[in-house]
C-alpha positions as CSV (number, residue, x, y, z in Angstrom):
1,M,-19.7,16.2,41.1
2,R,-20.4,13.5,43.5
3,D,-20.5,9.6,43.4
4,P,-24.3,8.6,43.3
5,V,-23.7,5.4,45.1
6,G,-20.7,6.5,47.8
7,G,-21.3,9.9,48.1
8,A,-17.5,10.8,47.5
9,E,-16.2,13.8,45.4
10,L,-15.3,12.5,41.8
11,S,-12.9,14.3,39.8
12,R,-13.7,15.8,36.1
13,R,-10.1,15.3,35.1
14,R,-8.9,12.1,33.9
15,P,-6.0,10.6,35.8
16,P,-2.5,11.5,34.0
17,L,-1.4,8.1,33.4
18,V,-4.4,7.6,31.3
19,A,-3.7,10.9,29.6
20,K,0.1,9.9,29.2
21,R,-1.0,6.8,27.8
22,R,-3.3,8.0,25.2
23,G,-0.7,10.6,24.1
24,R,1.5,7.8,23.3
25,L,-0.8,6.0,21.4
26,Q,-1.6,8.8,19.5
27,R,2.1,9.3,18.6
28,N,2.4,5.6,17.7
29,R,-0.7,5.9,15.2
30,R,1.1,8.8,13.6
31,T,4.2,7.2,12.9
32,P,3.5,3.0,12.6
33,I,6.8,1.3,12.9
34,W,6.6,-2.1,10.9
35,S,9.0,-4.9,10.6
36,P,11.2,-5.0,7.5
37,Q,9.7,-8.1,6.3
38,H,5.9,-6.3,6.6
39,Q,7.3,-3.5,4.6
40,V,8.5,-6.1,2.0
41,Y,5.0,-7.3,1.8
42,Q,3.4,-4.0,1.5
43,N,6.0,-2.7,-1.2
44,S,5.7,-5.9,-3.4
45,L,1.4,-5.6,-3.0
46,V,1.9,-2.1,-4.3
47,E,4.2,-3.1,-7.1
48,W,1.8,-6.1,-7.9
49,F,-1.2,-3.8,-8.2
50,R,0.5,-1.3,-10.2
51,K,1.6,-3.6,-12.6
52,R,-1.6,-4.9,-13.1
53,S,-3.9,-2.0,-12.5
54,H,-4.9,-1.9,-16.4
55,E,-6.0,-5.5,-16.5
56,P,-9.8,-6.3,-16.4
57,G,-11.1,-7.0,-12.9
58,V,-8.4,-5.6,-10.9
59,A,-10.1,-2.1,-10.1
60,E,-13.5,-3.9,-9.3
61,A,-11.3,-6.5,-7.0
62,L,-9.8,-3.7,-5.1
63,E,-13.1,-2.3,-4.3
64,R,-14.8,-5.4,-3.5
65,Y,-11.5,-6.6,-1.1
66,G,-10.8,-3.0,0.1
67,D,-11.5,-3.6,3.8
68,A,-9.4,-6.7,3.5
69,L,-6.6,-4.9,1.7
70,V,-6.7,-2.4,4.5
71,L,-6.6,-4.8,7.2
72,L,-3.8,-6.7,5.6
73,W,-2.0,-3.5,4.9
74,Y,-1.8,-2.5,8.7
75,L,-1.5,-5.6,10.2
76,D,2.1,-6.7,10.9
77,L,2.0,-10.4,11.4
78,Q,5.9,-10.8,12.0
79,P,5.7,-10.9,15.7
80,A,3.8,-14.1,15.3
81,L,6.3,-15.9,13.4
82,Q,8.4,-17.3,16.3
83,I,5.2,-18.6,18.1
84,L,3.9,-20.1,14.8
85,L,7.2,-21.7,14.1
86,A,7.1,-23.2,17.6
87,C,4.4,-25.4,16.6
88,Y,6.1,-26.8,13.6
89,A,7.6,-30.2,13.8
90,K,11.4,-30.0,14.1
91,R,11.6,-32.9,11.6
92,P,8.3,-32.7,9.3
93,R,7.2,-35.7,7.4
94,G,5.7,-35.4,4.2
95,S,5.2,-32.5,2.1
96,K,7.4,-29.3,3.0
97,P,5.6,-27.0,5.5
98,R,3.8,-24.0,4.5
99,H,5.3,-20.6,5.4
100,P,3.2,-19.9,8.8
101,L,2.8,-15.8,8.1
102,I,1.1,-16.4,4.6
103,L,-1.4,-19.3,6.5
104,L,-2.1,-16.9,9.2
105,R,-2.9,-14.3,6.4
106,C,-4.7,-16.6,4.5
107,L,-6.9,-17.3,7.5
108,L,-7.7,-13.7,8.3
109,L,-8.7,-12.9,4.5
110,M,-10.9,-16.0,4.6
111,I,-12.7,-14.6,7.9
112,V,-12.8,-10.9,6.6
113,V,-14.3,-12.0,3.2
114,G,-16.9,-14.2,4.9
115,Q,-16.2,-17.5,3.7
116,P,-17.4,-20.2,6.2
117,S,-16.0,-23.5,4.4
118,I,-12.2,-24.0,3.8
119,N,-12.9,-26.1,1.1
120,K,-14.4,-23.4,-0.7
121,W,-11.9,-20.9,0.2
122,V,-9.2,-23.0,-1.5
123,K,-11.2,-23.1,-4.6
124,D,-11.9,-19.5,-4.2
125,L,-8.0,-18.8,-3.9
126,K,-7.0,-21.2,-6.8
127,G,-9.5,-19.2,-8.9
128,N,-8.6,-15.7,-7.8
129,R,-5.2,-14.2,-8.5
130,I,-6.0,-11.0,-6.6
131,L,-6.6,-13.2,-3.3
132,R,-3.7,-14.8,-3.6
133,A,-1.8,-11.7,-4.1
134,L,-3.5,-10.3,-0.9
135,V,-2.4,-13.4,1.0
136,G,1.0,-12.9,-0.4
137,C,1.4,-16.2,-2.3
138,C,2.6,-14.3,-5.3
139,I,4.7,-12.0,-3.2
140,L,6.7,-13.3,-0.5
141,A,7.0,-16.8,-1.3
142,A,4.9,-19.7,-3.0
143,P,2.9,-21.4,-0.5
144,S,5.2,-24.6,-0.9
145,D,8.4,-22.6,-0.2
146,P,10.1,-23.8,2.9
147,V,9.4,-22.4,6.2
148,P,12.1,-19.7,7.5
149,T,14.2,-20.8,10.2
């Protein structure tokens, strides 16, 4: 096979570096490695839904927010914690700071659900316990719990 522009001979085989990289990525897809904190989030989320699966509206909400659930299930935000904590003041004033991973998960969920208004999103969160569970408010820590150090 020849290059149409330069006329040089093109190889039909992939470079070995790409093949090795793809092989490694495939191995990582088979056995994902999550942080212990994310595993706590996952286990608590399963337990929360298991306890409330008989309640009205839970099954419908799982269908409605299924894509968001899958995203938050596989997305381990723990590596971002140190970066987010660096943005917090060393001596905060006013109310206690919110947990940064819960806030980041809340923002991601707002985008996935398609709510463009933050004010409306806060109302949605206050009125929907399933959204609060997906964010992690009911599981990891309350939004007003102190920031981890």
